Backbone as CSV, one residue per row, in Angstrom:
resi,resn,N_x,N_y,N_z,CA_x,CA_y,CA_z,C_x,C_y,C_z
1,MET,0.847,-1.194,0.000,0.000,0.000,0.000,0.885,1.247,0.000
2,SER,0.528,2.248,-0.781,1.360,3.435,-0.900,1.239,4.322,0.324
3,GLU,2.237,5.219,0.474,2.194,6.192,1.564,0.970,7.073,1.436
4,MET,0.602,7.440,0.193,-0.576,8.278,0.005,-1.825,7.561,0.493
5,ALA,-1.950,6.283,0.165,-3.125,5.531,0.586,-3.185,5.412,2.102
6,LEU,-2.020,5.268,2.744,-1.992,5.204,4.196,-2.492,6.509,4.789
7,ASP,-2.093,7.637,4.215,-2.576,8.925,4.683,-4.100,8.979,4.605
8,ARG,-4.654,8.529,3.512,-6.094,8.612,3.301,-6.844,7.756,4.318
9,SER,-6.408,6.526,4.528,-7.146,5.645,5.410,-7.072,6.091,6.852
10,SER,-5.929,6.615,7.277,-5.810,7.049,8.664,-6.597,8.322,8.908
11,ALA,-6.571,9.260,7.960,-7.263,10.527,8.159,-8.770,10.356,8.147
12,ALA,-9.279,9.372,7.410,-10.719,9.214,7.268,-11.398,8.898,8.592
13,THR,-10.647,8.418,9.575,-11.236,8.059,10.859,-11.163,9.199,11.864
14,LEU,-10.582,10.330,11.487,-10.365,11.402,12.447,-11.646,12.183,12.716
15,PRO,-11.772,12.739,13.933,-12.899,13.613,14.254,-12.690,14.977,13.641
16,PRO,-13.649,15.897,13.833,-13.403,17.274,13.411,-12.078,17.789,13.957
17,LEU,-11.640,18.894,13.438,-10.248,19.299,13.537,-9.716,19.382,14.967
18,ASP,-8.491,18.940,15.131,-7.766,19.136,16.382,-7.215,20.555,16.405
19,ASP,-6.791,21.011,17.587,-6.342,22.396,17.739,-5.146,22.712,16.848
20,ALA,-4.235,21.758,16.678,-3.061,22.006,15.849,-3.452,22.262,14.398
21,THR,-4.399,21.479,13.887,-4.819,21.655,12.498,-5.630,22.931,12.341
22,ARG,-6.430,23.269,13.341,-7.152,24.549,13.295,-6.167,25.710,13.152
23,GLN,-5.121,25.672,13.940,-4.130,26.744,13.860,-3.475,26.780,12.485
24,LEU,-3.183,25.614,11.934,-2.528,25.539,10.633,-3.425,26.100,9.535
25,VAL,-4.705,25.765,9.587,-5.663,26.236,8.579,-5.776,27.761,8.612
26,ARG,-5.911,28.318,9.806,-5.992,29.767,9.935,-4.702,30.435,9.439
27,LEU,-3.581,29.837,9.785,-2.307,30.402,9.368,-2.166,30.373,7.854
28,ALA,-2.613,29.298,7.217,-2.541,29.198,5.754,-3.260,30.368,5.100
29,ALA,-4.467,30.652,5.569,-5.225,31.762,4.998,-4.546,33.096,5.267
30,MET,-4.010,33.251,6.470,-3.378,34.523,6.818,-2.114,34.757,5.997
31,LEU,-1.347,33.694,5.739,-0.146,33.856,4.917,-0.504,34.291,3.502
32,ALA,-1.681,33.889,3.040,-2.079,34.198,1.661,-2.692,35.578,1.506
33,VAL,-3.488,36.021,2.483,-4.255,37.255,2.274,-4.107,38.272,3.396
34,GLY,-3.475,37.906,4.494,-3.378,38.828,5.619,-2.388,39.950,5.374
35,SER,-2.539,41.007,6.155,-1.561,42.089,6.118,-0.260,41.610,6.751
36,GLU,0.802,42.388,6.587,2.077,42.013,7.190,1.950,41.921,8.708
37,ARG,1.205,42.832,9.315,1.008,42.803,10.765,0.234,41.561,11.183
38,GLU,-0.817,41.215,10.428,-1.605,40.034,10.752,-0.789,38.753,10.580
39,MET,0.004,38.714,9.525,0.846,37.543,9.298,1.864,37.394,10.422
40,ARG,2.463,38.499,10.838,3.460,38.448,11.909,2.824,37.935,13.200
41,ALA,1.621,38.427,13.519,0.938,37.989,14.739,0.585,36.506,14.666
42,ALA,0.139,36.049,13.494,-0.227,34.640,13.348,0.990,33.735,13.499
43,LEU,2.114,34.138,12.967,3.331,33.333,13.090,3.875,33.363,14.515
44,THR,3.729,34.485,15.189,4.132,34.552,16.592,3.285,33.603,17.427
45,ASP,1.977,33.575,17.166,1.100,32.628,17.862,1.501,31.195,17.545
46,ALA,1.832,30.939,16.290,2.187,29.579,15.889,3.466,29.106,16.572
47,ALA,4.350,30.034,16.894,5.617,29.647,17.522,5.410,29.035,18.902
48,SER,4.299,29.385,19.554,4.022,28.831,20.879,2.710,28.059,20.918
49,GLY,2.139,27.809,19.739,0.840,27.164,19.681,0.934,25.667,19.508
50,PRO,-0.211,25.027,19.264,-0.253,23.558,19.205,0.281,22.943,17.923
51,ALA,0.341,23.696,16.844,0.810,23.118,15.582,2.291,22.787,15.676
52,GLU,2.666,21.623,15.185,4.070,21.226,15.218,4.905,22.172,14.360
53,ALA,6.094,22.477,14.847,6.961,23.414,14.125,7.249,22.933,12.710
54,GLU,7.439,21.627,12.536,7.709,21.099,11.195,6.522,21.332,10.273
55,TRP,5.302,21.228,10.803,4.128,21.501,9.986,4.118,22.952,9.529
56,VAL,4.429,23.861,10.441,4.436,25.283,10.088,5.476,25.544,9.004
57,GLU,6.644,24.942,9.124,7.672,25.141,8.099,7.201,24.615,6.751
58,GLU,6.557,23.450,6.745,6.040,22.906,5.485,4.943,23.796,4.910
59,LEU,4.091,24.344,5.771,3.047,25.248,5.294,3.651,26.490,4.661
60,ILE,4.686,27.037,5.282,5.338,28.220,4.706,5.902,27.891,3.332
61,LEU,6.580,26.752,3.199,7.096,26.359,1.889,5.963,26.175,0.888
62,GLN,4.874,25.563,1.336,3.723,25.332,0.463,3.100,26.643,-0.007
63,SER,3.198,27.679,0.807,2.599,28.967,0.464,3.213,29.577,-0.789
64,TYR,4.414,29.146,-1.126,5.061,29.596,-2.361,4.160,29.353,-3.568
65,LEU,3.409,28.234,-3.557,2.543,27.906,-4.683,1.329,28.818,-4.777
66,PHE,0.805,29.231,-3.632,-0.510,29.871,-3.606,-0.462,31.352,-3.255
67,ALA,0.603,31.792,-2.608,0.690,33.191,-2.204,1.833,33.929,-2.879
68,GLY,2.736,33.191,-3.541,3.836,33.817,-4.245,5.109,33.900,-3.417
69,PHE,6.215,34.135,-4.108,7.523,34.129,-3.470,7.702,35.258,-2.460
70,PRO,7.274,36.507,-2.745,7.482,37.575,-1.755,6.826,37.282,-0.412
71,ARG,5.571,36.828,-0.420,4.898,36.516,0.847,5.576,35.339,1.551
72,THR,6.024,34.370,0.780,6.684,33.217,1.394,7.997,33.627,2.044
73,LEU,8.771,34.463,1.380,10.007,34.957,1.982,9.726,35.726,3.267
74,ASN,8.709,36.601,3.241,8.369,37.367,4.436,7.934,36.441,5.570
75,ALA,7.138,35.424,5.218,6.670,34.486,6.239,7.834,33.704,6.836
76,ALA,8.745,33.242,5.990,9.891,32.488,6.489,10.750,33.347,7.403
77,ARG,10.934,34.595,7.034,11.741,35.505,7.866,11.082,35.721,9.222
78,GLU,9.762,35.961,9.225,9.056,36.170,10.484,9.035,34.898,11.330
79,TRP,8.932,33.743,10.675,8.926,32.487,11.415,10.273,32.239,12.083
80,ARG,11.358,32.504,11.397,12.679,32.337,12.008,12.811,33.254,13.236
81,ARG,12.315,34.462,13.112,12.391,35.405,14.227,11.510,34.948,15.388
82,ALA,10.254,34.578,15.081,9.310,34.251,16.138,9.616,32.931,16.821
83,SER,10.056,31.953,16.044,10.259,30.611,16.584,11.651,30.408,17.178
84,GLY,12.620,31.192,16.698,13.992,30.977,17.118,14.628,29.747,16.502
85,ARG,13.934,29.110,15.566,14.462,27.908,14.910,15.362,28.302,13.740
86,ALA,16.494,27.651,13.662,17.359,27.843,12.499,16.846,27.011,11.331
87,ALA,17.167,27.427,10.136,16.823,26.631,8.959,17.558,25.292,9.011
88,PRO,16.970,24.244,8.434,17.692,22.965,8.401,18.984,23.091,7.602
89,ALA,19.959,22.283,7.966,21.262,22.344,7.289,21.174,21.858,5.858
90,THR,20.308,20.895,5.601,20.134,20.354,4.259,18.654,20.132,3.987
91,ASP,18.321,19.959,2.710,16.941,19.695,2.308,16.974,18.957,0.979
92,GLU,15.910,18.226,0.680,15.863,17.492,-0.586,15.901,18.429,-1.786
93,GLY,15.570,19.697,-1.582,15.614,20.656,-2.681,16.992,21.195,-2.987
94,ASP,18.015,20.762,-2.241,19.365,21.268,-2.466,19.927,20.907,-3.841
95,ASP,19.513,19.764,-4.377,20.063,19.280,-5.649,18.920,18.956,-6.603
96,PRO,18.262,19.987,-7.140,17.067,19.742,-7.949,17.314,18.904,-9.191
97,GLU,18.484,19.040,-9.797,18.747,18.275,-11.013,18.682,16.775,-10.741
98,ALA,19.126,16.365,-9.559,19.118,14.942,-9.227,17.742,14.448,-8.813
99,ARG,16.805,15.361,-8.571,15.500,14.987,-8.025,14.367,15.070,-9.048
100,VAL,14.652,15.551,-10.236,13.558,15.835,-11.172,12.713,14.596,-11.451
101,THR,13.348,13.477,-11.730,12.587,12.260,-12.019,11.769,11.836,-10.805
102,GLU,12.383,11.892,-9.622,11.663,11.542,-8.399,10.484,12.473,-8.178
103,TRP,10.677,13.780,-8.371,9.593,14.738,-8.172,8.482,14.537,-9.188
104,ARG,8.847,14.198,-10.422,7.803,13.958,-11.421,6.954,12.744,-11.020
105,GLU,7.606,11.675,-10.606,6.863,10.475,-10.212,6.027,10.733,-8.962
106,ARG,6.602,11.425,-8.002,5.867,11.741,-6.781,4.726,12.702,-7.083
107,GLY,4.980,13.641,-7.987,3.934,14.585,-8.360,2.767,13.913,-9.053
108,GLU,3.056,12.978,-9.945,1.975,12.256,-10.617,1.151,11.459,-9.606
109,ALA,1.830,10.812,-8.652,1.114,10.021,-7.646,0.282,10.915,-6.734
110,THR,0.842,12.028,-6.287,0.122,12.926,-5.386,-1.063,13.570,-6.087
111,CYS,-0.843,14.041,-7.305,-1.922,14.680,-8.059,-3.045,13.689,-8.351
112,ALA,-2.683,12.440,-8.617,-3.707,11.418,-8.876,-4.556,11.160,-7.639
113,VAL,-3.946,11.209,-6.447,-4.729,11.064,-5.221,-5.687,12.246,-5.070
114,VAL,-5.190,13.437,-5.244,-5.997,14.637,-5.029,-7.161,14.720,-6.014
115,TYR,-6.921,14.374,-7.273,-7.955,14.558,-8.297,-8.759,13.311,-8.598
116,GLY,-8.314,12.152,-8.156,-9.101,10.949,-8.352,-9.466,10.737,-9.809
117,ARG,-10.745,10.513,-10.063,-11.201,10.232,-11.434,-11.063,11.436,-12.358
118,PHE,-10.813,12.604,-11.783,-10.646,13.810,-12.592,-9.196,14.009,-13.041
119,TYR,-8.298,13.106,-12.646,-6.871,13.321,-12.893,-6.548,13.408,-14.386
120,ALA,-6.995,12.433,-15.172,-6.670,12.445,-16.606,-7.248,13.669,-17.311
121,PRO,-8.534,14.017,-17.082,-9.045,15.250,-17.705,-8.292,16.496,-17.259
122,LEU,-7.893,16.533,-15.987,-7.126,17.680,-15.509,-5.840,17.839,-16.300
123,ARG,-5.092,16.742,-16.458,-3.823,16.827,-17.177,-4.040,17.352,-18.588
124,LYS,-5.077,16.871,-19.260,-5.356,17.342,-20.620,-5.725,18.827,-20.613
125,ASN,-6.586,19.217,-19.664,-7.032,20.610,-19.625,-5.867,21.559,-19.365
126,ILE,-4.980,21.186,-18.441,-3.858,22.070,-18.133,-2.874,22.099,-19.293
127,ARG,-2.645,20.953,-19.909,-1.728,20.935,-21.054,-2.292,21.763,-22.204
128,ASP,-3.612,21.768,-22.370,-4.225,22.591,-23.406,-4.025,24.082,-23.125
129,LEU,-3.898,24.451,-21.846,-3.592,25.843,-21.523,-2.151,26.166,-21.893
130,HIS,-1.226,25.269,-21.511,0.182,25.392,-21.906,0.928,24.182,-21.379
131,PRO,1.757,23.530,-22.209,2.521,22.374,-21.724,3.405,22.694,-20.524
132,ALA,3.939,23.916,-20.466,4.781,24.275,-19.326,3.985,24.266,-18.032
133,LEU,2.722,24.716,-18.069,1.905,24.719,-16.864,1.641,23.298,-16.378
134,ASP,1.432,22.382,-17.292,1.237,20.983,-16.900,2.492,20.432,-16.231
135,ALA,3.654,20.686,-16.822,4.904,20.198,-16.244,5.163,20.830,-14.888
136,TRP,4.937,22.130,-14.760,5.168,22.797,-13.476,4.200,22.302,-12.416
137,MET,2.950,22.084,-12.809,1.959,21.584,-11.849,2.414,20.258,-11.248
138,ILE,2.886,19.343,-12.124,3.258,18.006,-11.654,4.600,18.025,-10.933
139,VAL,5.632,18.555,-11.571,6.978,18.471,-10.990,7.123,19.433,-9.808
140,ASP,6.774,20.685,-10.015,6.960,21.675,-8.953,5.835,21.621,-7.916
141,GLY,4.588,21.681,-8.402,3.465,21.775,-7.478,3.266,20.531,-6.636
142,TYR,2.975,19.415,-7.313,2.625,18.200,-6.581,3.828,17.335,-6.232
143,GLY,4.910,17.475,-6.961,6.089,16.667,-6.669,7.030,17.333,-5.706
144,LYS,7.533,18.502,-6.072,8.547,19.173,-5.270,7.978,19.743,-3.977
145,ILE,6.701,20.163,-3.987,6.161,20.892,-2.830,5.073,20.100,-2.104
146,LEU,3.950,19.844,-2.730,2.838,19.210,-2.020,3.093,17.741,-1.696
147,GLY,4.016,17.122,-2.392,4.346,15.735,-2.114,5.461,15.554,-1.096
148,ARG,5.954,16.648,-0.524,7.026,16.544,0.462,6.561,15.782,1.696
149,PRO,7.473,15.030,2.328,7.154,14.475,3.638,7.153,15.601,4.675
150,GLY,6.632,15.332,5.831,6.648,16.346,6.889,5.287,16.881,7.242
151,LEU,4.321,16.742,6.338,2.947,17.167,6.616,2.008,16.270,5.827
152,ASP,0.986,15.731,6.514,0.040,14.821,5.863,-0.639,15.500,4.689
153,LEU,-0.921,14.722,3.646,-1.557,15.287,2.460,-2.930,15.848,2.780
154,TRP,-3.693,15.195,3.653,-5.041,15.710,3.951,-4.964,17.061,4.662
155,ARG,-3.945,17.252,5.529,-3.785,18.563,6.159,-3.327,19.596,5.135
156,ARG,-2.438,19.200,4.249,-2.042,20.127,3.180,-3.267,20.583,2.394
157,GLU,-4.139,19.643,2.054,-5.299,19.990,1.246,-6.286,20.878,2.011
158,LEU,-6.445,20.655,3.309,-7.293,21.559,4.086,-6.720,22.974,4.055
159,CYS,-5.407,23.093,4.116,-4.780,24.411,4.037,-4.969,25.036,2.652
160,VAL,-4.915,24.224,1.610,-5.175,24.736,0.266,-6.623,25.213,0.161
161,VAL,-7.552,24.461,0.717,-8.952,24.885,0.750,-9.072,26.243,1.440
162,ALA,-8.392,26.402,2.577,-8.457,27.665,3.304,-7.924,28.819,2.456
163,VAL,-6.820,28.596,1.771,-6.235,29.647,0.926,-7.167,29.993,-0.226
164,CYS,-7.717,28.979,-0.883,-8.610,29.240,-2.020,-9.858,29.992,-1.584
165,ALA,-10.405,29.638,-0.423,-11.591,30.336,0.075,-11.254,31.771,0.458
166,ALA,-10.179,31.957,1.224,-9.826,33.296,1.691,-9.479,34.222,0.535
167,SER,-8.904,33.668,-0.529,-8.535,34.490,-1.694,-9.617,34.486,-2.769
168,ARG,-10.741,33.830,-2.472,-11.927,33.816,-3.342,-11.616,33.256,-4.733
169,GLN,-10.888,32.166,-4.736,-10.591,31.445,-5.976,-11.555,30.269,-6.081
170,ASP,-12.765,30.561,-6.554,-13.853,29.584,-6.478,-13.589,28.316,-7.280
171,ARG,-13.049,28.449,-8.472,-12.824,27.265,-9.299,-11.813,26.317,-8.636
172,GLN,-10.733,26.900,-8.113,-9.742,26.062,-7.445,-10.266,25.522,-6.124
173,LEU,-11.112,26.298,-5.449,-11.729,25.805,-4.220,-12.555,24.559,-4.497
174,HIS,-13.334,24.600,-5.568,-14.136,23.430,-5.947,-13.248,22.205,-6.109
175,SER,-12.153,22.367,-6.836,-11.247,21.244,-7.075,-10.654,20.716,-5.773
176,HIS,-10.255,21.630,-4.876,-9.547,21.190,-3.678,-10.485,20.745,-2.564
177,LEU,-11.760,21.102,-2.632,-12.732,20.444,-1.746,-12.796,18.961,-2.089
178,HIS,-12.894,18.673,-3.377,-12.811,17.266,-3.809,-11.473,16.667,-3.379
179,GLY,-10.384,17.434,-3.598,-9.052,16.920,-3.304,-8.860,16.578,-1.844
180,ALA,-9.379,17.409,-0.957,-9.253,17.128,0.476,-9.985,15.843,0.838
181,LEU,-11.167,15.648,0.271,-11.900,14.398,0.516,-11.129,13.210,-0.036
182,HIS,-10.590,13.351,-1.232,-9.811,12.254,-1.829,-8.580,11.925,-0.983
183,ALA,-7.989,12.943,-0.355,-6.789,12.736,0.453,-7.102,12.209,1.846
184,GLY,-8.380,12.126,2.206,-8.755,11.515,3.474,-9.427,12.425,4.475
185,ALA,-9.569,13.719,4.195,-10.297,14.604,5.097,-11.782,14.253,5.070
186,THR,-12.480,14.591,6.127,-13.909,14.290,6.220,-14.734,15.530,5.897
187,PRO,-16.010,15.352,5.535,-16.883,16.518,5.342,-16.945,17.415,6.571
188,ALA,-16.959,16.821,7.773,-17.003,17.632,8.990,-15.750,18.493,9.117
189,GLN,-14.605,17.948,8.762,-13.367,18.724,8.818,-13.380,19.868,7.809
190,LEU,-13.959,19.619,6.645,-14.064,20.685,5.647,-15.039,21.765,6.096
191,ARG,-16.150,21.372,6.698,-17.094,22.374,7.197,-16.428,23.247,8.254
192,GLU,-15.642,22.630,9.134,-14.970,23.412,10.160,-13.889,24.303,9.557
193,THR,-13.199,23.822,8.548,-12.199,24.649,7.865,-12.825,25.927,7.335
194,LEU,-13.963,25.806,6.677,-14.640,27.005,6.164,-15.133,27.879,7.301
195,ALA,-15.623,27.275,8.373,-16.108,28.060,9.506,-14.997,28.870,10.156
196,LEU,-13.784,28.351,10.131,-12.657,29.060,10.727,-12.300,30.340,9.977
197,LEU,-12.842,30.508,8.788,-12.512,31.676,7.955,-13.632,32.703,7.921
198,GLU,-14.661,32.512,8.743,-15.845,33.360,8.616,-15.550,34.834,8.850
199,ASP,-14.548,35.136,9.695,-14.210,36.539,9.930,-13.405,37.142,8.783
200,MET,-13.003,36.309,7.830,-12.222,36.782,6.691,-13.067,36.867,5.420
201,LEU,-14.329,36.433,5.516,-15.215,36.376,4.360,-16.495,37.145,4.653
202,ASP,-17.206,37.534,3.598,-18.504,38.154,3.848,-19.600,37.093,3.787
203,ALA,-20.814,37.489,4.110,-21.917,36.527,4.227,-22.181,35.805,2.919
204,ALA,-22.052,36.513,1.799,-22.298,35.881,0.506,-21.251,34.815,0.215
205,ASP,-20.002,35.098,0.545,-18.941,34.103,0.362,-19.220,32.857,1.199
206,ILE,-19.563,33.066,2.451,-19.794,31.950,3.365,-20.921,31.061,2.844
207,ALA,-22.026,31.697,2.438,-23.156,30.925,1.921,-22.767,30.177,0.649
208,ARG,-22.051,30.847,-0.244,-21.668,30.223,-1.506,-20.746,29.031,-1.277
209,TYR,-19.783,29.172,-0.378,-18.823,28.096,-0.158,-19.440,26.919,0.587
210,ASN,-20.357,27.192,1.494,-21.038,26.083,2.156,-21.953,25.340,1.194
211,ASN,-22.584,26.057,0.288,-23.392,25.390,-0.739,-22.512,24.569,-1.673
212,LEU,-21.355,25.114,-2.011,-20.421,24.385,-2.869,-19.951,23.102,-2.174
213,LEU,-19.620,23.205,-0.898,-19.200,22.013,-0.159,-20.307,20.969,-0.139
214,ALA,-21.545,21.390,0.074,-22.654,20.450,0.099,-22.783,19.728,-1.233
215,ARG,-22.600,20.447,-2.339,-22.682,19.816,-3.658,-21.543,18.826,-3.851
216,VAL,-20.336,19.194,-3.404,-19.189,18.293,-3.548,-19.402,17.022,-2.731
217,VAL,-19.848,17.169,-1.492,-20.048,16.013,-0.621,-21.109,15.075,-1.184
218,ASN,-22.132,15.657,-1.793,-23.244,14.850,-2.299,-23.085,14.425,-3.747
219,ALA,-21.958,14.778,-4.356,-21.753,14.444,-5.775,-21.606,12.938,-5.954
């Protein structure tokens, strides 16, 4: 059985979110859309909060995909200051040329878990937009970043859901609601993820996203 499948089966039995995951979900949204002051406060809280430090570091790296390099650099700088943790001495990203094949294979496996039966159409649709986007999605997105060890795939997907909702990216939110379920998150965990963002959204957003979740769950 693959590591991805193990993640799915173990997560499917979990109750609604634990405090560590709640903190991670809120932090994901704040890294994507919060002001510099809000981001700094959230990272300071995370330094002494329930979320594991390794999870926070993985979330910051993951934010590169969804919030861009400038926000990720700022978040990493604030995290080093707030946590007092030094950067690791080495990382699998140190030698990208040697990892490309591994990242491509890991990316294909991770993306297939997230998209399930939609995986093949997704690859065609993205390649039709541009072949480079398809390659970057698989190698960089799902292989180099989202497929990293250190944070469960279902927690990664809940954080992606939070970012898509907070940044009002409805099409991607739809995809990643499915993706979180495919990765092993439960409908109750997704409902709580959206509820944790209510102060960052207006009433119309909240209603729309809860209706979208209901359609995804009942699909």
